[in-house]
C-alpha positions in Angstrom: 56.0 -62.1 1.5 52.0 -61.7 2.2 53.2 -62.7 6.2 56.0 -59.7 6.1 53.5 -57.0 4.6 51.0 -58.1 7.4 53.8 -57.8 9.8 55.0 -54.4 8.2 51.4 -53.1 8.5 51.1 -54.6 12.4 54.5 -52.8 13.4 53.3 -49.2 11.5 50.0 -49.5 13.1 51.4 -50.2 16.7 54.3 -47.1 16.7 51.2 -44.7 15.2 48.8 -46.4 17.7 51.3 -45.3 20.4 51.7 -41.8 19.5 47.8 -41.5 19.4 47.0 -43.3 23.0 45.0 -41.2 24.7 46.7 -39.1 27.7 47.8 -41.0 30.7 45.7 -39.6 33.3 46.0 -41.0 37.0 43.2 -38.7 38.1 41.1 -35.7 37.7 40.7 -33.4 40.3 37.8 -31.9 41.1 37.1 -27.9 40.6 38.1 -25.7 43.3 35.2 -24.2 45.5 35.8 -20.9 46.7 32.4 -21.3 49.2 32.0 -17.2 48.8 28.5 -15.5 48.9 28.0 -12.0 48.8 30.8 -9.6 49.9 30.1 -7.5 52.7 32.6 -4.7 52.5 34.7 -3.9 49.5 38.4 -3.2 51.2 40.4 -0.3 49.5 44.2 -0.9 48.1 47.0 -0.2 49.3 49.8 0.7 46.7 52.5 0.5 49.5 51.5 -3.2 49.6 51.7 -3.8 45.8 53.6 -7.3 46.3 49.9 -8.7 48.1 47.5 -9.2 45.5 45.0 -10.7 47.4 44.1 -7.1 48.5 41.5 -6.7 45.9 40.5 -10.8 46.1 36.9 -10.6 44.5 37.0 -13.9 43.2 33.7 -16.2 43.3 32.1 -13.3 45.2 28.7 -12.0 44.9 28.8 -8.1 44.7 25.6 -7.3 43.4 24.6 -5.1 46.9 27.1 -2.6 45.9 27.1 0.6 44.2 30.4 0.7 42.9 30.5 4.5 41.7 33.6 6.1 43.2 35.6 2.8 43.5 37.3 2.3 40.2 40.7 3.6 41.6 40.7 0.7 43.6 38.7 -1.6 41.8 41.4 -1.5 38.9 43.5 -3.6 41.1 41.1 -6.7 41.7 41.5 -9.8 40.8 38.6 -11.7 39.8 37.3 -14.8 38.0 34.1 -16.0 35.5 32.0 -16.8 38.8 32.3 -12.8 40.3 28.5 -11.5 40.6 28.9 -7.7 39.7 26.2 -4.7 40.1 24.2 -3.2 37.3 26.3 -0.3 38.5 29.6 -2.2 36.9 28.3 -0.9 33.4 28.6 3.1 33.8 32.3 2.7 35.1 34.9 4.1 32.4 38.1 2.5 33.4 37.0 -0.7 35.4 35.9 -3.1 32.9 36.0 -6.6 33.4 35.2 -8.3 30.4 37.6 -6.2 28.8 39.6 -7.0 31.1 39.9 -10.6 30.5 39.7 -10.0 26.7 42.8 -8.3 26.7 44.5 -10.4 29.6 44.0 -13.9 27.6 46.8 -12.3 25.1 50.6 -13.6 25.5 51.1 -10.2 24.1 54.1 -9.0 22.4 53.2 -10.4 19.2 53.0 -14.1 20.1 49.8 -14.3 18.6 51.4 -13.3 15.3 53.8 -16.0 15.6 50.8 -18.3 16.4 49.4 -17.1 12.8 52.3 -18.2 10.7 52.4 -21.3 12.5 54.8 -21.0 15.2 52.7 -22.5 18.1 55.4 -25.0 19.7 54.0 -27.7 17.5 56.3 -31.5 17.8 57.3 -29.6 21.3 56.4 -31.0 24.8 56.9 -28.8 27.8 56.9 -30.3 31.5 55.2 -28.6 34.3 55.9 -29.5 37.9 53.1 -27.8 39.9 49.6 -28.4 42.1 47.0 -30.4 41.2 45.2 -29.8 38.1 41.6 -29.1 36.4 42.7 -31.3 33.9 40.1 -31.2 31.7 39.9 -27.3 30.9 39.3 -25.9 27.8 42.4 -24.4 27.5 44.7 -26.8 27.6 42.7 -30.3 27.7 43.8 -31.3 24.3 47.4 -30.9 25.0 47.5 -33.4 27.6 49.7 -36.2 27.6 49.8 -37.1 30.8 48.6 -36.3 34.5 50.5 -37.5 37.4 50.5 -37.0 41.3 53.3 -37.6 44.0 52.8 -36.9 47.3 49.5 -34.7 46.7 46.7 -34.9 49.5 44.5 -32.5 48.1 41.3 -34.1 46.2 40.7 -30.7 44.0 42.8 -28.5 41.9 44.4 -25.5 43.4 44.7 -22.4 41.3 48.0 -22.2 40.9 48.0 -25.1 38.3 45.2 -24.4 35.8 46.9 -20.9 35.5 50.4 -22.0 35.0 49.6 -24.7 32.1 47.2 -22.0 30.3 50.3 -19.6 30.2 52.4 -22.0 29.2 50.3 -24.0 26.1 46.7 -22.6 27.0 44.9 -22.4 23.3 43.7 -18.2 23.4 46.0 -18.1 26.9 49.3 -19.8 25.7 52.3 -19.1 24.5 53.0 -22.1 23.1 49.2 -23.5 22.3 50.5 -26.2 20.2 53.1 -28.0 22.7 52.2 -31.2 24.4 51.9 -30.8 28.5 53.3 -33.6 30.6 52.3 -32.5 34.4 53.1 -33.9 37.8 51.0 -32.6 40.5 53.2 -32.0 44.1 53.7 -29.9 46.8 57.0 -28.3 48.3 55.0 -28.5 51.5 52.7 -30.6 53.2 49.7 -30.2 55.3 50.9 -32.1 58.5 54.0 -29.1 58.3 54.7 -25.7 60.2 53.2 -23.0 57.9 56.3 -21.7 56.1 58.4 -25.1 56.0 59.2 -26.8 52.6 60.4 -29.7 51.5 62.1 -30.6 47.9 62.1 -33.8 48.0 59.0 -34.2 45.9 59.8 -32.1 43.2 63.2 -33.9 43.0 61.2 -37.1 42.2 58.6 -35.2 39.7 61.7 -34.1 37.8 63.5 -37.6 38.0 59.9 -38.9 36.8 59.7 -36.5 34.0 63.2 -37.4 32.9 62.0 -41.1 32.5 59.0 -40.3 30.7 61.1 -38.4 28.4 63.2 -41.0 27.4 60.5 -43.2 26.1 59.1 -40.6 23.8 60.1 -40.5 20.1 62.7 -38.2 19.0 59.9 -35.5 17.1 58.3 -34.9 20.7 60.7 -34.6 23.1 60.2 -32.8 26.3 62.4 -29.6 25.9 61.4 -27.5 29.1 60.3 -28.5 32.8 58.4 -25.1 34.1 58.4 -25.4 38.2 57.0 -22.1 39.6 59.0 -22.4 42.9 62.3 -21.4 44.0 64.3 -23.0 46.6 66.5 -22.1 49.2 70.1 -23.9 50.8 68.5 -23.9 54.2 65.3 -25.6 52.7 64.4 -29.7 53.3 65.3 -31.4 49.7 67.7 -28.8 48.7 70.2 -30.8 47.9 67.8 -33.4 46.0 66.0 -31.0 43.8 69.7 -29.5 42.7 71.2 -32.7 41.8 67.7 -33.8 40.0 67.8 -30.4 37.8 71.6 -30.8 36.8 70.3 -34.7 35.5 67.6 -33.1 33.7 70.2 -30.5 32.3 72.4 -33.3 31.0 69.4 -34.7 29.2 68.7 -31.7 27.1 66.2 -30.3 29.2 65.4 -26.4 30.0 64.6 -26.5 33.6 62.8 -23.3 34.3 62.1 -22.3 38.0 62.4 -19.1 40.1 65.7 -20.7 40.9 66.8 -19.7 37.3 69.7 -17.0 38.1 71.3 -20.7 40.3 70.4 -23.1 38.0 72.4 -21.6 34.8 74.9 -19.7 36.5 77.2 -19.7 33.7 74.9 -17.6 31.6 73.6 -15.9 34.3 69.9 -16.3 33.4 67.3 -13.9 35.4 63.8 -13.5 34.3 62.0 -11.0 36.0 57.8 -10.0 34.6 56.4 -7.1 33.7 53.5 -4.9 34.6 50.8 -3.7 32.5 47.4 -1.2 32.8 44.7 -3.5 32.2 43.3 -1.7 29.2 46.5 -1.0 27.8 47.4 -2.9 24.6 49.3 -6.1 25.4 51.4 -6.3 21.8 53.1 -3.2 22.1 56.2 -2.9 24.3 55.4 0.7 25.7 52.8 -0.6 27.6 54.6 -2.3 29.9 56.4 -1.1 33.0 58.1 -3.0 36.0 55.8 -5.9 37.6 53.8 -4.7 40.6 55.5 -6.5 42.9 58.9 -5.2 42.3 58.3 -2.0 40.9 58.9 -0.2 43.8 62.5 -1.5 44.2 63.4 -0.7 40.5 61.8 2.7 41.0 63.8 3.3 44.5 66.9 1.9 43.0 67.0 3.1 40.0 70.7 4.9 38.5 72.1 5.3 35.0 75.7 4.1 36.6 76.0 0.2 36.2 78.6 -0.1 38.9 76.4 1.8 41.4 73.4 -0.5 40.3 72.3 -2.3 43.8 70.8 -4.4 41.1 73.4 -5.0 38.7 73.9 -8.7 40.2 70.4 -9.4 38.4 71.5 -8.2 35.3 71.1 -8.3 32.3 67.5 -9.6 32.8 64.8 -10.8 30.5 61.5 -9.3 30.9 58.1 -11.1 29.8 54.8 -10.1 30.4 53.5 -11.0 34.1 50.7 -8.8 35.3 47.1 -8.3 34.3 46.8 -12.0 32.7 43.8 -14.1 32.3 44.3 -17.4 32.9 42.5 -20.9 33.1 40.4 -20.6 36.4 40.0 -23.8 38.8 36.8 -23.5 39.4 35.3 -25.1 36.6 36.7 -26.7 33.1 35.7 -23.4 31.1 36.3 -20.7 33.9 39.0 -18.3 33.7 40.5 -15.8 36.5 41.7 -12.4 35.9 45.1 -11.4 37.9 45.8 -7.6 38.1 49.1 -8.4 40.0 51.2 -11.3 38.6 54.4 -13.0 40.2 57.3 -15.2 39.0 55.0 -17.9 39.2 53.1 -16.4 36.2 56.8 -15.5 34.0 58.4 -18.9 34.4 55.7 -21.1 32.1 55.8 -17.7 29.6 59.5 -18.4 29.2 58.7 -22.1 28.9 56.5 -21.4 26.0 58.7 -19.3 24.6 61.9 -21.9 24.2 58.9 -24.4 23.0 58.5 -21.6 20.3 62.6 -21.5 19.7 62.4 -25.7 19.7 60.2 -25.5 16.9 61.8 -23.5 14.6 65.3 -24.8 15.4 65.0 -28.4 17.2 69.0 -28.3 18.3 69.0 -25.1 19.7 70.2 -25.0 23.7 69.1 -23.3 26.2 72.3 -20.8 26.5 71.8 -19.9 23.4 68.0 -19.1 23.4 69.2 -16.8 25.9 71.3 -14.8 24.2 69.3 -14.4 21.7 66.8 -13.1 23.3 69.2 -10.5 25.0 70.2 -9.7 21.9 66.7 -8.5 20.2 65.0 -7.4 23.7 63.8 -3.9 23.4 64.1 -1.2 25.3 61.7 1.3 26.4 61.8 4.3 28.5 58.9 6.0 30.7 58.7 8.9 33.4 57.5 9.2 36.4 57.3 11.6 39.1 59.4 14.3 36.3 61.8 11.2 36.5 63.2 9.2 33.5 63.5 5.5 33.6 64.8 3.1 30.9 63.8 -0.8 31.1 65.6 -3.3 29.3 65.6 -6.1 28.1 62.2 -6.7 27.1 61.6 -9.8 25.1 60.5 -9.7 21.5 59.2 -12.7 20.4 59.1 -11.9 16.6 62.9 -10.4 16.4 63.8 -13.9 18.7 62.8 -16.4 16.1 64.0 -14.5 13.1 67.3 -14.5 15.0 67.1 -18.3 16.2 65.8 -19.2 12.4 68.3 -17.4 10.9 
């Protein structure tokens, strides 16, 4: 009897140890070094090129020699980071407040932190991210890391993209689902020896299959429920068939595959997700603070019509809108560094949506992507705003609190 008791105790110990195993980290890429010194000229911001977010790229530059007075209209569109050095004149500016921009930008917005306060953090749910090399030990997500692997990586250092998307999904202050576990595979859709603009998704397909394989080994209450890939693929690109088939295999395993090709991947539910813009000092928790994201705002304004049949964007609707611009994320330059991105892209919307799905899975473990999507649209908000004396309606802006209540009910 004593031997049986000991055996049972050993089995229990092994099981508990398996769940408490240290993260499986194959490598720790070094921080990204921009190698930037003093900035010699401060470029103007051109609103007609809003789709180009690097117009005012001030990350890691030394601006101490500048007098920034009179440049606020340009500076409010800047991206910068923890290593950007500002001149004394920064204190006199009224509409450009870098520290305040970062503080507000860390919030997931739209009441998500209110859900966190109620214990809805994605706890017990796992998210996988496939993106570029990651700064594994960043304070935003190091406690959530369960795996870091690489497939076909040729860069020794972290890239800016990885820390940003990881923190938006599971970051402890930035993230939508700070209680979710993170499984991360670093790869590229391009190689250092291929022509510029040429992409191959073969490694992405391998990464998706690797996630499916890992997921099969996880206990039922720690399964990977979403894969976030901030990239989209076209039929003319190499590896297209491979990634499409890999995504279908993941879907059959009950994993929500969130990517920039969402509309193609989930044609049956017509899933289309776009990102919202926000003035840097506007309250991120209020739906009225948001507008179309900077990179697609002009398209929205120029094509807007109340006539659904004449709407040139009707093939994308109904779309779900989530915060995107004016986000502060984990930075790639150090484990405690942050970066502020005034102009975002779908890259920031994808991990946000994956994080939101993790919250839904926590409160209702049997939910499906289709059910989640329908509930998100049904509970989404509509706002109206005016521009040049013309009125516009923007919908559906995700309402996380109402979404979770509907799912629970």
